[in-house]
ROZAVO-545547 format. One line per 4 residues: number of its first residue (from 1); their letters; for each residue x, y, z of N, C-alpha, C, O. Coordinates in steps of 0.05 Angstrom, whole numbers, plus 32768, in hexadecimal, padded with zeros to 4 digits. Layout:
<nodes>
NUM = a = X,Y,Z,X,Y,Z,X,Y,Z,X,Y,Z ~ ...
</nodes>
This chain:
<nodes>
1 = mgpp = 8B5D,7731,8B5B,8B61,7748,8B4B,8B79,7744,8B39,8B8E,773E,8B43 ~ 8B76,7747,8B20,8B8B,7743,8B0D,8B9D,775A,8B0A,8B96,7770,8B14 ~ 8BB4,7758,8AFD,8BC5,776F,8AFA,8BBA,7783,8AE7,8BA9,777B,8AD7 ~ 8BC2,779D,8AE8,8BB9,77B1,8AD5,8BC0,77A8,8ABA,8BD5,779C,8AB5
5 = tgss = 8BAD,77AD,8AA7,8BB3,77A5,8A89,8BC5,77B8,8A7E,8BCB,77CD,8A89 ~ 8BCF,77B1,8A66,8BDE,77C5,8A55,8BFA,77BF,8A53,8C09,77CE,8A48 ~ 8C04,77A8,8A5E,8C21,77A1,8A5E,8C29,7797,8A44,8C41,7793,8A40 ~ 8C18,7793,8A30,8C1F,7789,8A17,8C2C,779D,8A04,8C3A,7796,89F1
9 = glgp = 8C27,77B8,8A0B,8C33,77CD,89FA,8C1F,77D5,89E4,8C28,77E4,89D2 ~ 8C07,77CC,89E2,8BF4,77D2,89CD,8BEB,77EE,89D0,8BE4,77F5,89E7 ~ 8BEA,77FE,89BD,8BE0,7819,89BF,8BC2,781A,89BF,8BB5,7806,89B9 ~ 8BB7,7832,89C4,8B99,7836,89C7,8B89,782E,89AC,8B71,782A,89AC
13 = espa = 8B98,782E,8996,8B89,7828,897B,8B8E,780C,8973,8B86,7805,895D ~ 8B9A,77FC,8983,8B9F,77E0,897C,8B84,77D1,8977,8B70,77D5,8984 ~ 8B84,77C0,8962,8B6C,77B0,895C,8B68,779A,8971,8B54,778C,896F ~ 8B79,7797,8983,8B75,7782,8998,8B5D,7789,89A9,8B50,779D,89A6
17 = aaps = 8B59,7778,89BD,8B41,777C,89CD,8B41,7798,89D9,8B56,77A4,89DF ~ 8B29,77A4,89DC,8B26,77BF,89E5,8B31,77C2,8A03,8B2B,77B1,8A14 ~ 8B40,77D7,8A08,8B4A,77DA,8A22,8B35,77E3,8A35,8B22,77EF,8A2D ~ 8B3A,77DD,8A50,8B28,77E5,8A64,8B29,7804,8A68,8B3B,7812,8A5E
21 = aaat = 8B15,780E,8A76,8B15,782C,8A78,8B2F,7835,8A85,8B3B,7849,8A7D ~ 8B38,7826,8A9C,8B50,782E,8AAA,8B68,782E,8A97,8B78,7841,8A97 ~ 8B6A,781A,8A86,8B81,7818,8A73,8B80,782F,8A5F,8B94,783A,8A58 ~ 8B67,7837,8A57,8B64,784D,8A46,8B6E,7867,8A51,8B7A,7877,8A43
25 = qhqr = 8B69,786B,8A6B,8B73,7882,8A78,8B91,7883,8A7E,8B9C,7898,8A84 ~ 8B9C,786B,8A7D,8BB8,7869,8A85,8BC7,7858,8A71,8BCE,7842,8A77 ~ 8BCB,7862,8A59,8BD8,7853,8A46,8BF7,7850,8A4A,8C03,7863,8A52 ~ 8C02,7838,8A45,8C1D,7834,8A4C,8C2B,7829,8A30,8C1F,7818,8A21
29 = aagq = 8C43,7833,8A2B,8C51,7829,8A13,8C60,7810,8A19,8C69,7804,8A06 ~ 8C64,7808,8A31,8C74,77F2,8A36,8C69,77E4,8A51,8C52,77E8,8A59 ~ 8C7A,77D5,8A5D,8C71,77C6,8A76,8C72,77D7,8A8F,8C79,77EE,8A8E ~ 8C6A,77CC,8AA4,8C6A,77D8,8AC1,8C7E,77CA,8AD1,8C85,77B3,8ACD
33 = lwli = 8C89,77DB,8AE5,8C99,77CE,8AF9,8C88,77C5,8B12,8C7C,77D6,8B20 ~ 8C87,77AC,8B16,8C78,77A1,8B2F,8C8E,779D,8B44,8CA2,778F,8B40 ~ 8C89,77AA,8B5D,8C9A,77A9,8B72,8C8C,7798,8B89,8C76,779E,8B92 ~ 8C99,7783,8B91,8C8A,7772,8BA6,8C9D,776E,8BBE,8CB4,7765,8BBA
37 = rhge = 8C95,7775,8BD6,8CA4,776E,8BEE,8C9E,7753,8BF5,8C87,7749,8BF1 ~ 8CB2,7744,8C01,8CAD,7729,8C0A,8C97,7727,8C1E,8C8E,773B,8C28 ~ 8C8D,770F,8C24,8C79,770A,8C36,8C82,770D,8C53,8C99,7714,8C58 ~ 8C71,7707,8C67,8C78,770C,8C83,8C8D,76F8,8C8B,8C8D,76E1,8C82
41 = tews = 8CA1,7701,8C9E,8CB3,76F0,8CAC,8CAF,76F5,8CCA,8CA2,7708,8CD2 ~ 8CBB,76E5,8CD9,8CB9,76E9,8CF7,8CC4,7705,8CFE,8CBA,7713,8D0F ~ 8CDA,770D,8CF1,8CE9,7726,8CF5,8CDA,773B,8CEC,8CD8,774E,8CFB ~ 8CCE,773C,8CD5,8CBB,7752,8CCA,8CA3,7755,8CDC,8C9B,776C,8CE1
45 = karl = 8C97,773E,8CE6,8C80,773F,8CF8,8C89,774E,8D10,8C7A,775F,8D1A ~ 8C9F,7749,8D1B,8CA9,7755,8D34,8CB7,7774,8D2E,8CBF,7782,8D41 ~ 8CB7,777A,8D16,8CC0,7795,8D0D,8CDF,7798,8D12,8CE8,77AE,8D18 ~ 8CED,7781,8D10,8D0A,7783,8D14,8D17,778B,8CF9,8D0E,7782,8CE4
49 = htgr = 8D2A,779B,8CFA,8D3A,77A1,8CE1,8D47,7787,8CD6,8D58,777B,8CE3 ~ 8D3F,7780,8CBF,8D49,7766,8CB2,8D57,776B,8C98,8D4A,776D,8C83 ~ 8D70,776C,8C99,8D80,7771,8C81,8D8B,7757,8C76,8D7F,7749,8C65 ~ 8DA5,7751,8C80,8DB2,7739,8C76,8DA8,771F,8C82,8DAD,770B,8C76
53 = tdvp = 8D9B,771F,8C99,8D92,7709,8CA7,8D7D,76FA,8C94,8D69,7706,8C8A ~ 8D84,76E1,8C8F,8D73,76D2,8C7A,8D5D,76C2,8C87,8D5F,76A9,8C88 ~ 8D48,76D0,8C92,8D33,76C4,8CA0,8D1F,76BA,8C8B,8D1D,76C5,8C75 ~ 8D10,76A3,8C92,8CFB,7699,8C7F,8CE1,76A7,8C82,8CDE,76B7,8C95
57 = ltev = 8CCF,76A1,8C70,8CB3,76AB,8C73,8CA5,769B,8C89,8CAA,7684,8C8E ~ 8C93,76A9,8C95,8C7F,769B,8CA8,8C6A,768D,8C97,8C68,7690,8C7F ~ 8C59,767D,8CA6,8C42,7670,8C97,8C32,7686,8C8C,8C2A,7684,8C74 ~ 8C2C,769C,8C9A,8C1E,76B3,8C8F,8C2A,76BE,8C77,8C1C,76C4,8C63
61 = geaq = 8C46,76C2,8C78,8C54,76CC,8C61,8C53,76BA,8C49,8C52,76C4,8C32 ~ 8C53,76A1,8C4E,8C4F,768E,8C37,8C34,7690,8C2A,8C31,768F,8C12 ~ 8C1F,7694,8C3C,8C04,7698,8C33,8C00,76B1,8C23,8BF3,76B1,8C0E ~ 8C0E,76C6,8C2D,8C0D,76DF,8C20,8C18,76DC,8C03,8C0D,76E6,8BF0
65 = argl = 8C2E,76CF,8C01,8C3B,76CB,8BE7,8C2A,76BA,8BD5,8C27,76C2,8BBE ~ 8C1F,76A5,8BDC,8C0D,7695,8BCD,8BF5,76A5,8BC5,8BE9,76A0,8BB0 ~ 8BEC,76B7,8BD5,8BD4,76C7,8BCF,8BDA,76DA,8BB8,8BC6,76E6,8BAE ~ 8BF2,76DF,8BB0,8BF8,76F1,8B9A,8BF4,76E5,8B7F,8BF2,76F4,8B6B
69 = rpml = 8BF3,76C8,8B7C,8BEF,76BC,8B64,8BDA,76C6,8B52,8BE0,76CC,8B3A ~ 8BC1,76C9,8B5B,8BAB,76D3,8B49,8BB2,76EF,8B40,8BAC,76F5,8B29 ~ 8BBF,76FF,8B4E,8BC6,771C,8B47,8BDC,771B,8B31,8BDB,772B,8B1E ~ 8BEE,7709,8B32,8C06,770A,8B21,8C05,76F8,8B09,8C16,76F9,8AF7
73 = rglr = 8BF1,76E5,8B08,8BF3,76D1,8AF2,8BEE,76DB,8AD8,8BF6,76CD,8AC5 ~ 8BE1,76F3,8AD4,8BDE,76FC,8ABB,8BF6,770D,8AB1,8BF5,7717,8A9A ~ 8C0A,7710,8AC0,8C23,771D,8AB7,8C33,770A,8AA5,8C33,76F2,8AA8 ~ 8C41,7718,8A93,8C53,770B,8A81,8C6E,7718,8A84,8C77,7727,8A72
77 = palv = 8C7C,7715,8A9A,8C94,7725,8AA0,8CAC,7722,8A8C,8CB3,770C,8A84 ~ 8CB6,7738,8A84,8CCF,7737,8A75,8CE6,7731,8A86,8CFA,7727,8A7D ~ 8CE5,7737,8AA1,8CFC,7735,8AB3,8CEE,7732,8ACF,8CDB,7741,8AD6 ~ 8CF9,771E,8ADE,8CF3,771B,8AFC,8D0C,771C,8B0A,8D1E,770C,8B05
81 = lvsp = 8D10,772F,8B1D,8D29,7732,8B2C,8D20,772F,8B4B,8D0D,773A,8B55 ~ 8D31,771D,8B57,8D2B,7715,8B73,8D43,771B,8B86,8D5A,7716,8B7E ~ 8D3E,7724,8B9D,8D53,7727,8BB1,8D5F,770C,8BB7,8D51,76F8,8BB5 ~ 8D79,770B,8BBE,8D85,76F2,8BC6,8D7B,76E5,8BE0,8D81,76CE,8BE6
85 = rqra = 8D6C,76F4,8BF1,8D63,76E9,8C0A,8D4C,76D7,8C07,8D3A,76DC,8BF6 ~ 8D4A,76C1,8C18,8D38,76AB,8C13,8D1B,76B6,8C15,8D09,76AC,8C08 ~ 8D17,76CA,8C25,8CFC,76D2,8C28,8CF0,76E0,8C10,8CD8,76E0,8C0B ~ 8D03,76EB,8C00,8CF8,76F8,8BE5,8CF6,76E1,8BD1,8CE1,76E0,8BC4
89 = rrta = 8D0A,76CF,8BCF,8D08,76BB,8BBB,8CF0,76A9,8BC0,8CE2,76A1,8BAE ~ 8CEA,76A1,8BDA,8CD4,7690,8BDF,8CBA,769E,8BD9,8CA8,7692,8BCE ~ 8CB8,76B8,8BDF,8C9F,76C8,8BD8,8C9C,76C6,8BB7,8C85,76C1,8BAE ~ 8CB1,76C9,8BA9,8CAD,76C9,8B8B,8CA6,76AE,8B84,8C95,76AB,8B73
93 = elag = 8CB1,7697,8B8E,8CA9,767D,8B87,8C8B,7677,8B8D,8C7C,766B,8B7D ~ 8C83,767E,8BA5,8C68,7678,8BAE,8C54,7689,8B9F,8C3D,7681,8B9C ~ 8C5C,76A0,8B95,8C4B,76B2,8B88,8C47,76AA,8B6A,8C37,76B6,8B5C ~ 8C57,7694,8B62,8C56,768A,8B47,8C66,7697,8B33,8C64,7690,8B1B
97 = lael = 8C76,76AA,8B3A,8C87,76BA,8B27,8C9A,76A7,8B17,8CA0,76AD,8B00 ~ 8CA4,7692,8B24,8CB7,767F,8B15,8CA8,7672,8AFE,8CB4,7669,8AEB ~ 8C8F,7670,8AFF,8C7E,7666,8AE8,8C7A,7677,8AD2,8C72,766F,8ABC ~ 8C7F,7691,8AD7,8C7B,76A6,8AC2,8C95,76AC,8AB4,8C97,76B0,8A9C
101 = aple = 8CAA,76AC,8AC4,8CC6,76B4,8AB8,8CDC,76AB,8ACB,8CD6,76A9,8AE3 ~ 8CF4,76A7,8AC2,8D0B,769E,8AD2,8D0D,76B3,8AE9,8D0A,76CB,8AE4 ~ 8D13,76AA,8B00,8D19,76BA,8B18,8D36,76C1,8B16,8D46,76AF,8B15 ~ 8D3D,76DA,8B15,8D5A,76E2,8B14,8D62,76EF,8B2E,8D59,7705,8B34
105 = tcad = 8D74,76E3,8B3D,8D7D,76EF,8B56,8D8F,7709,8B4F,8DA1,7709,8B3E ~ 8D88,771D,8B5F,8D95,7737,8B5C,8DA0,7741,8B76,8D90,7748,8B87 ~ 8DBA,7741,8B79,8DC6,7747,8B94,8DBF,7764,8B9C,8DBE,776B,8BB4 ~ 8DB9,7775,8B89,8DB5,7792,8B8F,8D99,7795,8B9C,8D94,77A9,8BA8
109 = laew = 8D87,7780,8B9B,8D6D,7782,8BA7,8D6D,777B,8BC5,8D57,777B,8BD2 ~ 8D84,7774,8BD1,8D85,776C,8BED,8D7C,7784,8BFE,8D7E,779B,8BF5 ~ 8D71,777F,8C15,8D67,7793,8C27,8D7D,77A5,8C30,8D95,779E,8C30 ~ 8D76,77BC,8C39,8D89,77D0,8C45,8D9B,77BF,8C5B,8D92,77AE,8C6A
113 = eyge = 8DB3,77C6,8C59,8DC6,77BA,8C6D,8DC6,77CC,8C85,8DCD,77E3,8C84 ~ 8DBC,77C0,8C9C,8DB7,77CF,8CB4,8DCE,77CF,8CC8,8DCD,77DA,8CDE ~ 8DE2,77C3,8CC1,8DFA,77C3,8CD4,8DF3,77BA,8CF0,8DE5,77A6,8CF4 ~ 8DFC,77C9,8D02,8DF6,77C3,8D1E,8DDA,77C3,8D27,8DD4,77B9,8D3D
117 = yegr = 8DC7,77CE,8D15,8DAA,77CF,8D1D,8D9D,77B7,8D13,8D85,77B5,8D17 ~ 8DAB,77A4,8D07,8D9E,778A,8CFC,8D90,777D,8D14,8D9C,777A,8D2A ~ 8D77,7775,8D10,8D68,7767,8D25,8D5F,7776,8D3B,8D58,776B,8D4F ~ 8D5E,7792,8D39,8D53,77A2,8D4E,8D3C,77B2,8D42,8D3A,77B7,8D2A
121 = ttpq = 8D2B,77BC,8D56,8D13,77CB,8D4D,8D1A,77E9,8D50,8D2C,77F0,8D5E ~ 8D0B,77FA,8D42,8D0E,7817,8D45,8D0D,7820,8D60,8D1E,7830,8D67 ~ 8CFA,7818,8D71,8CF8,7822,8D8B,8D13,781A,8D9B,8D1D,782A,8DAA ~ 8D1D,7802,8D98,8D35,77F8,8DA5,8D4C,780D,8D9E,8D5C,7816,8DAF
125 = irae = 8D4D,7812,8D83,8D63,7824,8D7B,8D5F,7840,8D87,8D72,784D,8D90 ~ 8D46,784A,8D87,8D41,7864,8D92,8D46,7868,8DAF,8D47,787E,8DB9 ~ 8D48,7853,8DBD,8D4F,7854,8DD9,8D6B,785E,8DDC,8D72,7868,8DF1 ~ 8D7C,785A,8DC6,8D98,7863,8DC6,8D9A,787D,8DB5,8DA9,788F,8DBA
129 = rpgw = 8D89,787F,8D9F,8D8A,7895,8D8E,8D6D,78A1,8D89,8D60,789B,8D75 ~ 8D64,78B1,8D9C,8D4A,78BB,8D99,8D42,78C8,8D7E,8D51,78D9,8D73 ~ 8D2B,78C0,8D75,8D21,78CA,8D5A,8D2E,78BD,8D42,8D29,78C5,8D2C ~ 8D3E,78A9,8D46,8D4B,789D,8D2F,8D38,788D,8D1D,8D27,787F,8D27
133 = tiws = 8D3A,7890,8D01,8D2F,787D,8CEF,8D43,7875,8CDB,8D58,7883,8CDA ~ 8D3F,7861,8CCC,8D51,7859,8CB8,8D56,7870,8CA3,8D6B,7873,8C96 ~ 8D41,7880,8CA0,8D43,7896,8C8B,8D53,78AE,8C94,8D5C,78BE,8C83 ~ 8D56,78B2,8CAE,8D63,78C9,8CB9,8D7F,78C4,8CC6,8D8F,78D7,8CCB
137 = gdpp = 8D85,78A9,8CCB,8D9D,78A2,8CD8,8DA9,7889,8CCC,8D9B,7874,8CCA ~ 8DC2,788B,8CC4,8DD0,7874,8CB8,8DD7,7860,8CCE,8DE1,7868,8CE3 ~ 8DD0,7846,8CCA,8DD6,7831,8CDE,8DF5,782D,8CDF,8E02,782A,8CCA ~ 8E00,782C,8CF8,8E1D,7828,8CF9,8E24,780C,8CEC,8E19,77F7,8CF3
141 = gget = 8E38,780D,8CDB,8E41,77F4,8CCE,8E2E,77EC,8CB6,8E32,77D8,8CA8 ~ 8E19,77FD,8CB2,8E08,77F3,8C9D,8E0A,7806,8C82,8E1F,7811,8C7D ~ 8DF4,7809,8C74,8DF4,7816,8C5B,8DE9,7833,8C60,8DD7,7836,8C71 ~ 8DF3,7847,8C52,8DE6,7860,8C51,8DCE,785F,8C3E,8DCB,784D,8C2E
145 = aaqv = 8DBD,7873,8C40,8DA6,7875,8C2C,8DB1,7878,8C11,8DA5,786E,8BFE ~ 8DC6,7886,8C0D,8DD3,788A,8BF3,8DDB,7871,8BE7,8DD8,786D,8BCF ~ 8DE8,785F,8BF8,8DF1,7846,8BEC,8DDB,7833,8BE4,8DDE,7824,8BD1 ~ 8DC3,7833,8BF4,8DAD,7824,8BED,8DA1,782F,8BD3,8D99,7820,8BC1
149 = gara = 8DA1,784B,8BD1,8D96,7857,8BB9,8DA6,784F,8BA0,8D9B,784B,8B8A ~ 8DC0,784C,8BA4,8DD1,7846,8B8C,8DCA,7829,8B84,8DC8,7823,8B6C ~ 8DC5,7817,8B96,8DBD,77FB,8B8E,8DA2,77FC,8B80,8D9E,77ED,8B6C ~ 8D8F,780E,8B89,8D76,7811,8B7C,8D79,781A,8B60,8D6D,780F,8B4D
153 = davl = 8D8C,782F,8B5C,8D91,7838,8B42,8D9B,7823,8B2F,8D95,7822,8B17 ~ 8DAC,7811,8B3B,8DB8,77FB,8B29,8DA1,77E7,8B22,8DA1,77DE,8B0B ~ 8D8F,77E1,8B33,8D77,77D2,8B2C,8D66,77DD,8B16,8D5E,77CF,8B04 ~ 8D62,77F8,8B19,8D51,7807,8B05,8D5E,7808,8AEA,8D50,7808,8AD6
157 = arvr = 8D78,7808,8AEA,8D88,7809,8AD0,8D85,77EE,8AC2,8D89,77EC,8AAA ~ 8D7F,77DA,8AD1,8D79,77C0,8AC4,8D5A,77BE,8ABB,8D53,77B4,8AA6 ~ 8D4A,77C9,8ACD,8D2E,77C7,8AC9,8D24,77D7,8AB1,8D14,77CC,8AA2 ~ 8D2C,77F0,8AAE,8D23,7801,8A99,8D22,77F6,8A7D,8D0E,77F6,8A70
161 = pala = 8D3B,77EB,8A75,8D3B,77E0,8A5A,8D27,77C7,8A56,8D1C,77C3,8A41 ~ 8D24,77B7,8A6B,8D14,77A0,8A69,8CF6,77A8,8A68,8CE6,7798,8A5E ~ 8CEF,77BF,8A71,8CD1,77C8,8A70,8CCA,77CD,8A54,8CB2,77CD,8A4E ~ 8CDB,77D0,8A42,8CD5,77D3,8A26,8CC9,77BA,8A1A,8CBA,77BA,8A07
165 = sgdv = 8CD0,77A2,8A27,8CC4,7788,8A1F,8CAE,777E,8A2F,8CA3,776A,8A27 ~ 8CA7,778A,8A45,8C92,7780,8A56,8C93,7788,8A72,8CA3,779A,8A78 ~ 8C84,777C,8A83,8C86,7782,8A9F,8C9F,7778,8AAC,8CAB,7764,8AA3 ~ 8CA7,7784,8AC1,8CBE,777C,8AD1,8CB4,7779,8AED,8CA7,778C,8AF7
169 = vvva = 8CBA,7762,8AFB,8CB3,775D,8B16,8CCC,775C,8B28,8CDF,774D,8B22 ~ 8CCB,776B,8B3E,8CE1,776C,8B52,8CD7,7763,8B6C,8CC4,776E,8B77 ~ 8CE3,774E,8B77,8CDC,7746,8B93,8CF3,774B,8BA6,8D0A,7741,8BA3 ~ 8CEB,775D,8BB9,8D02,7766,8BCA,8CF8,776A,8BE6,8CEA,7759,8BF1
173 = hghf = 8CFF,7781,8BF2,8CFB,7785,8C0E,8CEE,779F,8C15,8CEA,77AF,8C03 ~ 8CE8,77A4,8C2D,8CD8,77BC,8C35,8CE8,77D5,8C31,8CE0,77E5,8C1F ~ 8CFD,77DB,8C3F,8D0B,77F4,8C3D,8D19,77F7,8C20,8D18,780C,8C15 ~ 8D25,77E1,8C16,8D2F,77E3,8BFB,8D19,77EA,8BE7,8D1C,77FC,8BD7
177 = grvl = 8D03,77DC,8BE8,8CED,77E1,8BD6,8CE4,77FF,8BD6,8CDE,780B,8BC1 ~ 8CE4,780A,8BEE,8CDB,7826,8BF0,8CF2,7839,8BE3,8CEC,784D,8BD5 ~ 8D09,7831,8BE8,8D1F,7843,8BD9,8D1C,783E,8BBB,8D20,7852,8BAD ~ 8D17,7827,8BB1,8D14,7821,8B94,8CFD,7834,8B89,8D00,7841,8B74
181 = aarw = 8CE7,7834,8B98,8CD0,7846,8B8E,8CD9,7862,8B8D,8CD3,7870,8B7A ~ 8CE7,786C,8BA2,8CF0,7888,8BA3,8D01,788E,8B8A,8CFE,78A3,8B7E ~ 8D14,787C,8B84,8D26,7881,8B6D,8D17,787F,8B54,8D1E,788E,8B42 ~ 8D03,786D,8B50,8CF3,786E,8B39,8CE7,7888,8B33,8CE7,7890,8B1C
185 = lgle = 8CDD,7895,8B49,8CD2,78B0,8B47,8CE5,78C7,8B44,8CDD,78DD,8B3F ~ 8CFE,78C2,8B47,8D12,78D7,8B47,8D16,78E4,8B61,8D23,78F9,8B62 ~ 8D0D,78D8,8B76,8D11,78E4,8B91,8D2C,78DA,8B9C,8D38,78C7,8B92 ~ 8D35,78E9,8BB2,8D4D,78DF,8BBF,8D46,78C4,8BCE,8D2E,78C0,8BD5
189 = ptgg = 8D59,78B2,8BD2,8D53,7899,8BE0,8D44,789C,8BF9,8D34,788B,8C00 ~ 8D48,78B2,8C09,8D38,78B5,8C22,8D1B,78BD,8C1D,8D0B,78BE,8C2F ~ 8D15,78C1,8C03,8CF6,78C3,8BFC,8CE9,78AB,8BFF,8CD0,78AC,8C00 ~ 8CF6,7894,8C02,8CE8,787B,8C08,8CD9,787C,8C22,8CC7,786B,8C26
193 = rlfa = 8CDF,788E,8C34,8CCF,7891,8C4E,8CB3,7896,8C47,8CA2,788F,8C58 ~ 8CAB,78A1,8C30,8C90,78A7,8C2A,8C7F,7892,8C22,8C67,7896,8C1E ~ 8C8A,7878,8C1F,8C7D,7862,8C12,8C7E,784A,8C25,8C92,783C,8C25 ~ 8C68,7845,8C35,8C66,782E,8C46,8C62,7815,8C32,8C53,7817,8C1F
197 = lepa = 8C6F,77FF,8C38,8C6D,77E9,8C29,8C68,77D0,8C38,8C7A,77C8,8C48 ~ 8C52,77C3,8C36,8C48,77AE,8C45,8C54,7794,8C3A,8C5D,7793,8C23 ~ 8C55,777F,8C4A,8C5E,7764,8C3F,8C4C,775A,8C2B,8C33,775B,8C2E ~ 8C58,774F,8C14,8C48,7743,8BFF,8C32,7754,8BF4,8C1D,7749,8BEC
201 = apcv = 8C36,776F,8BF2,8C22,7781,8BE8,8C2D,778E,8BCF,8C3B,77A3,8BD1 ~ 8C28,7783,8BB9,8C34,778D,8B9F,8C2F,77AB,8B99,8C1A,77B6,8B9F ~ 8C41,77B7,8B8D,8C41,77D4,8B84,8C47,77D4,8B65,8C56,77C3,8B5A ~ 8C3B,77E8,8B58,8C3F,77EA,8B3B,8C4A,7805,8B36,8C3C,7818,8B3D
205 = ldve = 8C62,7808,8B29,8C6E,7820,8B22,8C6C,7822,8B04,8C6E,780E,8AF6 ~ 8C68,783A,8AFA,8C62,783D,8ADC,8C6C,7857,8AD3,8C79,7866,8AE2 ~ 8C65,785E,8ABB,8C6D,7878,8AAD,8C53,7883,8AA1,8C45,7876,8A92 ~ 8C4D,789B,8AA9,8C34,78A8,8A9D,8C3D,78C4,8A90,8C48,78D5,8A9E
209 = hdlp = 8C38,78C8,8A77,8C3F,78E1,8A6A,8C5D,78E7,8A6E,8C65,78FE,8A74 ~ 8C6D,78D1,8A6B,8C89,78D2,8A6D,8C95,78D7,8A88,8CAD,78DD,8A8A ~ 8C83,78D6,8A9C,8C8D,78DB,8AB7,8C89,78C1,8AC8,8C73,78B5,8AC6 ~ 8C9D,78B9,8AD8,8C99,78A0,8AEB,8C85,78A8,8B00,8C84,78BD,8B0C
213 = vvfr = 8C73,7892,8B03,8C5D,7896,8B16,8C5A,787D,8B28,8C64,7869,8B20 ~ 8C4D,787D,8B3E,8C40,7868,8B4D,8C25,7862,8B41,8C13,7872,8B42 ~ 8C23,784C,8B36,8C09,7845,8B29,8BF6,7835,8B3E,8BDE,783B,8B3F ~ 8C02,7823,8B4D,8BF4,7815,8B62,8C07,7812,8B79,8C1F,780F,8B74
217 = wnlp = 8BFE,7812,8B92,8C0F,7812,8BAA,8C02,7800,8BBF,8BEB,7804,8BC6 ~ 8C10,77EB,8BC9,8C06,77D9,8BDF,8BED,77CD,8BD7,8BDA,77CE,8BE6 ~ 8BEC,77C1,8BBF,8BD4,77B1,8BBA,8BD1,779B,8BCD,8BE5,778D,8BD2 ~ 8BBA,7797,8BD8,8BB6,7782,8BEE,8BB9,7766,8BE3,8BAE,7760,8BCE
221 = spag = 8BC8,7755,8BF0,8BCA,7739,8BE8,8BAF,772D,8BF3,8BA6,7733,8C09 ~ 8BA3,771C,8BE1,8B8B,770E,8BE9,8B8C,7700,8C02,8B79,76FE,8C11 ~ 8BA6,76F5,8C08,8BA8,76E8,8C22,8BA8,76FB,8C3A,8BA4,76F2,8C51 ~ 8BAA,7713,8C35,8BAA,7728,8C4B,8B8D,772B,8C57,8B8A,773C,8C69
</nodes>
């Protein structure tokens, strides 16, 4: 499945090739924001909170990343931003993004800093703090939701001007990606709890009638 058309900025009356029915219903004046979580790691497979720990992709994760190539090859990104963690950069490389545009490392795209809860599962944490989730309880020694939201806002401040020139691709992490989507929509950072984000499952954020929208979410990787 190829990416949604319309990133060229051509209007509905352009003499270029006729747009598809979907593109006709959803005209865009500029590019789209593609949000991609990294592929599977041993820690993500075990559902361990993985922030600063720089774990590699599993073989499955690498296959998931390579599986994104057919979906992304039609993009002509104006900007590709990648988290400094190796699992995100390797995903970007295997997905072929480096062949489409330079990969720019962005420190603000790093995953939520989990502090003392790094490497632990939610059930393990709940044994000490019943009912806890990252959305309702700040991890000791880690970041608050507001701090992660501020980083997401900084990323979007870079993304929005670039969208005038074409698509932007962001390769990051599960919880941070969910916060980024929430902030794109104007929600509080904790609104990210509403958006489950699977490994190597691209999402497309856009603008419709001047309002930020989710255009596609958790597009399945062919390797899945």
